[in-house]
Steps between C-alpha positions, in 0.01 A plus 500: 500500500821348363710790626353476848512122549880470443635733769211418730572124492874549559426745785264248659757219466776713657264604779405136567866392505588779747203410716610135507855603593364718778283222640794254474732740686239556775457122542877444523541782752215368717644146492845628598354707782299196621814279496697759697215532750477121542876443530544778756554343841239602759 
């Protein structure tokens, strides 16, 4: 159990961090696209 928990926990933490970064990037991109769409003159 001890051998498995170490790498597994670090892998989960790295996966969670990458997932958070991905969500953050998607949010920023959507906000930028929205601003460009709003500022574009009709």
